[in-house]
N, C-alpha and C positions, 0 to 999 in steps of 0.2 A: 599690330599693336593699336592702331587707330580704331579699328572695329571693336577690339576688346574694351577699350576705354569707353566707347560709345554704348556698348551693351551693358557695361558696369554702371554707367550713369543712368541708363534707362531702368536698370534693375533697382537702383536706389530710389528713383522716383516712384516706381511701382510699389515698393515696400512702404515708403512714407505715405503714399496715397491710401493704401489699404489700411495702414495703421490709423490714419485719421478717420476714415470712413467707418471703421469698425468700433471706434471709441464712442462711449456714451456722451462725453463732452468733447465735441469736435474742436471747439475753439481752444480748449486747454491742450488737447493733443497736438494741434498745429503749433502752439507756442512751445511745447516740449520739443518738437522737431527743430524749430528755429533756434531755441536755446542750446540744443545739443551741438549745432554747428558753431554758434557763437562761442561756446566754451572752449572748443578746439582751437579757435583762432586766438582767443585771449590768453591762452596758456603761454605764448611766446611774447616776450617783451622786445619789440623792434623799434623802440623810441629812439635808439641811437643811430638808426639807419637813415640819416638825413643826407641830402645831396652833397653838402659840404664834407661830411664825414666820409662818404663814399669816394669823393674826389681825392681827398688826402690819402685815403687808404690805397687807392689805385696808383697814385703817384709814388707813394713810398714803396709799393710792391715792385714797380719798375726800377726804382733806385737800388733796391736790394738785389734784384736780378743782375743788374749791370755790375755791381760790386763783386759778384761771384764769377764774372767772366775772367778767363785767363787770357792775357795778351798773347796773340799769336804772331810769330815771326813771318808767317806766310802773307804774301800780298796778292791782291786780286789778279794783277798782271802775270804773276808767276803761275797761278793756277790756270790761267787761260792759255799758257804756252802749249799745253797738251792738246788743245783743240785747233783744228785747221782754220786759217783766216778765211772768212767768206770772200767769195769772188765779187760779190755785189755789196755796195754800201746800203745801209738802211735809210729810208727816207719816208716821212709821213706822206700818205696819199690822201687827197681830198675825197670826201665821201659824198654820196648822192642822197637826195631826199628819200629814195626808195630804201636805201640801207638804214637810214635813221628810222623810217617807219617800221621796218622789220624788227629793229632792236626794241623799239617802244612796244610793239605787239608782244615781244617775248618777255617783257617785264612781268613779275609776279603781281597778281591782283591783291596785293597787300594793302590794307587800309591804314597801316602804321604811317604816321606823318613824320616828315623830316623836320629839321629846325625851322623851315619856312612854312610849315603846315601844308606841305604838298606831298602827295603819295602817287604811286603808279596808276591807281584807278583814275584819279583826276587828270593826269597827263594823257592817258589813253582817250579820255572823253574830249579833250580839246586839241589833240595832236594835229588834226587837219588844219587848224588855224595857226598853230605854232611851227608847223613842219619846215617851211622855208626859212624863216628867221633863225630857228634853232639850228638847222643845217649850216647856215651861213656862219653863225657864231662858232660852231664846232670847228669848221674849216679854218676860221681865223685863229682859233686856239692852236691848231696843228701847224699852220704855216708860220705863225709868230713864236711858237714854242712857249706859250704862256697859259698856265692853268689858273683861272680866276681864284683869288684869295677867298672870296665869299663862299665858293663851292668847296672849300677845304674844311668848313665848319661841320661838325657832326653832333648829333644828339646821342649820348651814351646811356643805355638802359641796363641796369643790373638785373640779370635773370637768375632766379634761385635754382640751384641744381639739386642739392640734397643736404641732409643733416640739420643742424640747428639754424633756424631762420634768423636768429639774432647775431650770428657770426658773419662778418663781411667776406671771409674767406670762402664761404659756401655759395657765393654769387659769382656768375660769370658776366663780365661786361660785354655788351655788343654795341657797335656803333651804327647808328642810323644815319648814313651819309645822304646828302641831298640827292634827290632823284635825278637831277640833271647831271650830277657828278657820275652817277652810275651809267648814264648814257654815254658820256664822254669816255669813261673808263672802258666800257665795252668796245667802243670804236678802237681805242688804242690797243686793247688786249687782242682783238682780232688781227690787227696788222702786225703786232709784235710776235704773236704766236705763229702766224703764217711765215714770217721771216725766219724765226728760230727753227721751225720744223723743216722748212724747205732747204735750209743750209746745214741741217744736222748739228745744231749747236747745243742741243739738250742731251744730257747723258741718257744712255739706254736704261739705266736703273732708276730714272726719275719717273714715278707713276702718278704722282699727284698733279692735278690741274692740267691734265693732258687728255685730249679726245681719244676714246677707245681704251684708256688705261685707268686703273683705279687700285684701291687697296686690295680688292679681291684678286686682281691680276698679279699684284705683288706677292700675295700669299701663294698663289698657284705656282709662280716661278720659284719661290723659296722651297716649296714642297718638292717640286720636280728636281731642283738642284740637290736636295738632301737624298732623295731616292736614287739619283744618278750616282751620288757619292757612295751610297751603300753598295750599289751594283759594281762599282769600280774598286771597292775596297779602300777608298780614300776617306780622309777625315773631312767633316763639314763643320764650319764655324759660323755662327750668326751673332751679330752684335745688335741688340735692340736698345733703343734710346727713347725713353718716355719724356716728351717735352711738355712741361707744364709751368705755370707761374711760380710754383714752389721750387 
């Protein structure tokens, strides 16, 4: 898909360039090309898409979803009764500078800045200077059980998906969390994942956010189960739930 979009972009550039070069009045032809793009953009009125309006829309969307929830009589402890109690208790482990360095190296080279105007590219450039104090601060967070309040702030960007650009429902909000929050979250995620996996605390049918498993594997297992049902002459039933903000 990425290659297709790139070839399409290059084809449009080539077409516009040939159109301008072959025109008797190149200046007028160039303005015609520019105006053709401007007219497409100006067709949609997005004057109502202000930060405050987006903020209120997203808050009201969450409130609407919560109102549609049905109160369940099940409690978390009741659901956990079906799982064996781990033989070892979980405890945060201090991390080394090498671990933090590897996590920083694994960050995406995104130039998108967080609320503090910091991105992964900048952190990678100065990590040698920050490595020891950053590792020390992260270990203090783990041992004291405190996640800094300032690192809980995020910048929310509405990303257009499809349809009418003037409708807020056609935008998906993404949160740009502070880059240092990502590093701490990665440290915590690695330790929690290792504990849950080693103690078999995750259901076998959970495919998301697990190493070696994905939606593709889920589909493969579903198809295999249906085929096995056909061969055994038994009925197969699947319940699909599409989760969305609507």
